C-alpha positions, 0 to 999 in steps of 0.5 A: 165226027163234028160231035167228037171234035166239039167234045174234045175242045170242051174237054181240053178247055176244061183241063186248061181251066183247071190247070190255070185256075189261079194266076201265078203272081211274081213280085219283086218285093222292094219294100222288103229289101234288107241290109246289103240291098237283098231284094226278095222275089216272091211267088204264089199260086204255083201248081205243077210248074216245071219251067220258068224264064224271068227277065228283070230290068234294074237301074244299073246306074245306081245298082250293080248285080252281086249274087242271088241268095236263099234259093227256094229248095222246092226247086231243087231235089237233094241240092242237085246242081242240075235243077238249081235256078240259073242266073245270068246278067247282061248289062241292066237285065237279070235273067232267071231260068229253071226247068226240071222233069218234076212239077213244083207247087207253091202257095206262096213263098220266097223264090230267092233274094237278089243282092245288089251293091250300091253304086250311086244315090237316087231312086232305083227303078225295076221292070219285068220284061213281061213279053220274055217272062213265062211259066210252064206246067208239067204238061208244057202249057204256058200259065198266065202270070202277073208281074209286080214291083212294089216301088222304086228302091231308095239308094242308099237303102236304109232299112229298119229291119235287122236280124240278130242271132244268139248262140247259147250252145256250141257244137263240135267240128263236123268229123265228130261222131255226132256230126258236130251237130250240137249248136243251138241258136235263137234268131230275133228280128226287129223292124218287121210286123209281128207275128213272125213265121220262121223256116230254117234251111237245116236238115231238121227244117225247124220252124221256131225262133230257136233252132237246135242241133246245128252243124258247123256249116252255115245255115239260112233262116227265112222269116215271114212277117205279117205284112207279107215280107220275107226276110232271110239271113245266114248264120254260121255256128261257132264250133269247137275243133275236135282233135286231128291226129294219126295212130302209130304202131311200133313195130309196124307189124308183129309176129306171134312169137313176140306179139307186143305192139306199142301204140301212140298218137301223132297229134296234128291239131287240138288237144285230147282229154280222154282216150278209148282204144280198141285193139280189134280183138275185144281188148281195150285201153284208156291209156294215152300210149298203150301196149298190147300183146295179141294172142292170135295170128291175124289182121286187126283194125285198131281204133282210137276214139278221143274227146277234148275238154269240150266233149268233141270226139274224133275216131281214127282207125289203123286198118289191117294191123298184121300179127304174123306167124314166124316162119324162119329158115336156118342156113347150113353154110356161110363163107366168112372170107371178108368179101361182105357176102354171106360172111355171117351165119344169119337166120332168115324170115321166110316169105319176107323179101325172099324165096326158098332157094332151089333144092331146099327141103323144109319140114314143120314140127309136129310137136304141139308145143312148137310153132313155125316152119324151119327149113333145112336148106343149103341157102336161105333168103328173106329178111334177117331174123334179129333174134331179140326182136322176134323171141322172148328168150333164146339161146344158141350153142355151136360146137365142133366135131369134138363137142367143144363149144365154139359159140354161145349167145343168150338173147343173141344180139349179133350173128356168128361170124365164125369167130376164127374157126377153121373150115368144117362142119359144126353142130348147133342147138337153138332153143327159143321161147315165144309168147305162147310157144317154144321150140328147139332146133338142131342141125349142122352148119358148114364154114367154107373159105374162112382161110383159118386152120 
């Protein structure tokens, strides 16, 4: 039994030695402080570290804590807030805490920069509270670490280091088709020691002084010089604004008998140089306000892609634009008695705001050149059928029992109100022509309660 215990101790000692073979170094690099009093914390020799807790005393008679910047992205997967480094300040003590289910390896690099504001003049001192600082690996074991501060920091902080940006290609706002990622910029640094190593915190993780394909969002760049200093700065690309607008259709829906839609743009912001319409049926247009006639009943997604003079594009989609079958109903009775109820003979669109009345009968024409459901009913309900809006051409003729014409209209704009005709049965012929079909409806209509003789 003693042999096995001894063997286990040896194995554990070996594992511990392997895990902590290189001591972690934590350095407050005051000699690398930049403008705005950004003081970097540099870490090295991290192996599978999944947790750390750091405490730093700072001279709050000369400095006031502002924020932390340029968090090393190794400590957060997909910028998940749950795994970002947490910062907490009480009086003169800054606390940094982080933990995750995964381990981080870092040979050397910037953990983050601490930004202070200056509140006095003198030599600001810093001190790690080492008894309260710790690093743990993925196995939960404490790993030895050393904690260093370069030197007290002179306040006010007069740094010789400056970082400048020169943008030579301007991009577009982020809702453009390419994500607006067209900006190109060069970063330059003076006051450090050459040569420099660059790391951009953009989606491409670029490592040159020139970065391309930047979007509209601010991006950070980290520069390491030959003296081991890490300098970081933010750059906000200048971008052109793509146009903002809405797509409108008139009418808001069409029927296949008259399927002509007028499309237009309601501009909210910017300007437009070119138009590329797609009507959803493989038809296109480059006009600003095009009209289009649909050939089939259906729902269409109408899209417009525009570009402004800077080449920034915007695409807006009008979804589910309806082209409907025209099913209409011709009532066979109306009561022109002046009570404002059923005083006119009004055709109705079936299924539009109403339902067929009880006792209705309906039929669908079998003639190949006709379309639409025509119902022979006592009453009709639904939205009014305004003939000029739903047919290319139409003609309505009404005659009495003697065959004498009592009403006629071509491309009718008004409904028949009886025209002073007496109560009785009248006969009609309604001929209509749509964009692709035509029809002829015949029947009778009865006037009741007119008071005419």
